[in-house]
N, C-alpha and C positions, 0 to 999 in steps of 0.2 A: 419643371415640376414632376413630370413622370420619371425623370432620371433620379431625382431625390427620393421618390417613393421606392423605386427599384433598389437604390443603394441602401435604404433603410431596411427593406425586406431582406436583402442579401446579408447585411450585417446581423440582423436578428436570427436568421437561419444559421449563420456561422457560429454565433455565440450559443445557440441552443444545442447544436451538434457538439461543440466543445464541452458544454456543461454535461451532456450525457456521457461523454468519454471520461471526463473528470470524476463524475460520480461513480462510474464503473471501476475506475482505478482506485478510488478511495475505498470502495467495498472490497476490492481484492486485498488491499493492505490491511483492512480491518479483519478480514477472514484469517490472514496469516497471524495477526496479532492475537486473535482468539485461540489459535493453535498453541501459541506460546503460553497463554494464560492457563490452558488445559494441561500443560506439562508439569509434572510433579517436581517440586524443589524441596527435598528433604535433606537438611544439613547434617543429620545423623547417619544417613545412609553411606555405604562405601562408594557408590557412584552418584554423580550429580548429572542429571539429564538436562538441566536448565542452563545450557551454554549455547553460544552462537554456532558452534560446530554441528549441533544437531538440527540446525535450521539453515541448510544450504540455500543458495539462490534458487528461486523458483520461477519458471516462465509459464504463464498461464494466459489463455485468451480472455480478453475483456468481455464481459457478458453483455454484448450489444448485437442487435440484428443489423449486420452490414452485408451489402450485396456480395455474396460469395467470397468474402475477404475477411480473414481472421486478423484481428488487431490484438497484439500481445502486450502484456505488462510483465515486468520482471520485479519480483519481490526480493529485497535484501534485508536480512534480519541481523541486528547487532544487539547483543546483551552485554551490558557493562556493569561491573561492580562499582557501586557508588559509596557504600559504607559497609564495614564489617561488624560494627557494633552501634546501632542495630543493623542487622543484615538487610541491605536494600540493593536491588538491581534496577537498572534502567533498561527498558525494552524499546527499541526503535525499529520500525518497519518502514522501508521506503519502497514505493511502487513506482518504477520508471516506465513511462509509456510515450509513444510518439503519436502526435495528432496527424492523421493522414493528409488533411488539407494543406497544412503548412510545413509538415516534415519536422517540426520542432519537438524536442524532448521536454517532458514535464515530469515532475516528481510529486507524488502525494505521500505524506508521512503520517504515521501514528506513533506517538511517544507516550509512555507511561512508566510508572514505578511499580515495583512489586516486592513484597516481603515473602519469606519462606512459608511453606505450608504448615510447619510445626513450630 
C-alpha cells in the first residue's frame, strides 16, 4: 500500500514538472509568434521584412526556477506563402526543448495564417 502511494506521488510530481516545462516552452513559442505578428508586411514596399530569413533560430532559457541549471528551448520560425490572390502566409513557430528528467526532446508549435497590412 505504501509503495502504491509513493508511486502515485512520484508520478504526479513527474507530470507536474513536465507540465511546467511544457507551458514555459509554449509561452516561448507564442512570444516568437507575436514578434512575427508585429512585423510589417507591406506588399507595395520595395522590401518585404515578413520572411523566414528575418527570424533565425533563437535559443532562449525557459522561464522556470530550476536549481542553478538553465533549461533552454530553441525556436524555429517558418513563414510560407499559401496564396498569392488573396495574399496569405502561414506562420509556424516550433519550440524544441529537452525534459531534464527523461532527456527526451519535445516540440511545442504555434501555427496561424496572416494577411498583409495593406
